[in-house]
N, C-alpha and C positions, 0 to 999 in steps of 0.2 A: 426496355423499361425507361420511362421518362423521369428525369430528376425534377422535382418540384422546386420552384423558387422560394427562397426564404427571405426573411427580413435581412437588411444589410447589417453588417457588423460595424461597431464603432471603429473609426480609423484612429489608430494609436497616435497619441500626441508626443510620446517620448520613446526613446530607443528601448526602454525597459518595460513599457506598458502593454506589450502584446498579450501577456498572460492575463492582466486585468481585463482587457477588452474581450478576450476569449472566455473568461469566467462569466462576465456579464452576458455575453451572447448565449451561453448555455443556460444560465439562470433565467434569462428572458424566455427561452424556449420552454422551460419547465413551469415558470410562474406566470408568464404572460405580461410581465412588467417590461417597461421601456427604460433604458439607461442612457445617461448623457456623459459628455466629456467631464463634467463636474464629478460625476460618480467615479469615473476612471481615475481622476486626480486624487479623489478622496481615498480610494482603495490603495493607490500607490503610497499616499501619505500614511495611511493606517498600517501599512505593512512594515514601515521603517522600524528597526530596532527589535523586531520580534524574534528573529532567528538568524544570527549572523552566519551560521553554517549553511543555510539553504534559503535562497531567494524564493524558491517554489513554496516551501513551508510558510515563509513569512506572508506571502500573498494568500495562501489557502487559509491560514488561521484568521487573518483579517476578514477575508471573504465569508468564512463560516460564522463569524460574529454577526454578520448581516443576514445570513441565511442558515439559522440553526436547524432547520428541518430538512436540510439537504445532506446526503451522505457523499463522501468523497473516497474514491479508490485511486491509488497511484500504482501503475504497473511500470516497472523499470526493467530495462534489458541488461541488468548487471546485478549479480547476487551480492557482491560487496557493497554496492550502493544501496540495495534493498536493506541489508543489515544496518548500514549507517543511518538511513532514514528512520528505521524502526527504533533505533536508540534515541532519536530525537523526538519521536512522536509518542505522546502519552495516551492519547485517545482521539476519537472522532475521525481519524484518517486511516484507512486500511492501506497497507503497503504490501505489494506482491511482486515477484520477479517472474518474467517470462520474456522470451525473444519478441521484440516488437516487429511484427511482420505484416505484410499486406493481408495475409489470411486472418490474423488476429484482429486487425482493424476492420476487415469486412464483417467478421463475426460480431464484434462489439458494436460497430456502427449500425448494424441492423436493429439494435435495441435502443439506440439513442445517440445524440451527438457526443463526440470525443474530442478532447483537447490533446494534440499531439505535438511533441517537440521535434522540430526539423531544423535543417540548415537552410536559412532563407535564400541562400545563393541559388538554389534550384527552383525558386519561384520568380526571381527578378534578375538573376545573373549579374548582380552588382558586387556583393560582398558576402563572404562566409561569416555568418553570425547565428547564434542560437535564436530560434523563433518559435513561438507557439501559434498554432492554427487550430481551427475547429473542423474536423471531418464530420460533416452533417449527415449525409446519406450517400448512397451509391447507386449508380446506374450499372448497366451491363458492362460498359467499358471505361467507366470513369467514376470519380468521387466528386461530390459537391463539397467544396472547401471554403469556409469563411476565413478570409485572411485579413487580420487587423492592419497589416502594413499597407495593403491596398485599399482597405475600407470597403471591401465588397466580397461577394461570393463568386468563386471561379470554379470552373470545371478542370479537374486534374486527373491525368491518366495514372494507372497504378505504377507504371515505370517511373514517372516523375516523382511520385510520392515515395516510392522505395528509394530512389536516389537521394531524396532530401533526408530520409531517415538514415541512410548509409553515410551521408555527409556529416550529420550530427555525431554519429558514432566514430567514424574513421578519420574525418578531416578535423572536426572540432574537438574530438575526444570527450564528448558528452554522452552519458548513457541515454539512449533513446527512452522516451517516456510517453505514457498515455495517462491522462487524467480523466476519470469518469465521474460524473456528478449525477446523482439520482435523488428523487424525492424519497424520504424515509417511508418505509412501508406503513408504519402505524400512523404517520401524518397524512398519507395519501388516502387511507381507508377510514380513519376516525374522523367523524364530523360531530360538531356540537350544535 
């Protein structure tokens, strides 16, 4: 199976903007829109002060104001964290718990791009830090990953991706996470 090339992802301009770049990459795949560094900065700014308990929810709520016709599902690899997020989320974001494995990523990536929390160390071997990437599609022996730190799409083998997820969970002590964004069914099928 050949991995098709995709448009390049925005290269993050700030240590905390990998999620913003990943969200815009997926939104661009769904809507066909192009996004700029100004959009990245605006989303970062819009996320401030929304939810001091969760950077992820802050970004997602700001993002969803710009894209009300997109549905968001967060899968976390920790039941305690799932319960915690559910207490913070009133609506619009579905929260579920499941082990974040290569099998789950393969299954879900076949339906569309996924944002995955990883330990960036396993991509550049510089520093252990939480990092969001987009797993766009998969080949027989690898995944196509849009990495906002590098600002490009790279080929990643399943072992490397699994190590990066393991690093997030066991080295950084962060619950592995998948963020799935989809067009709302009624929005996709209803036309005026």
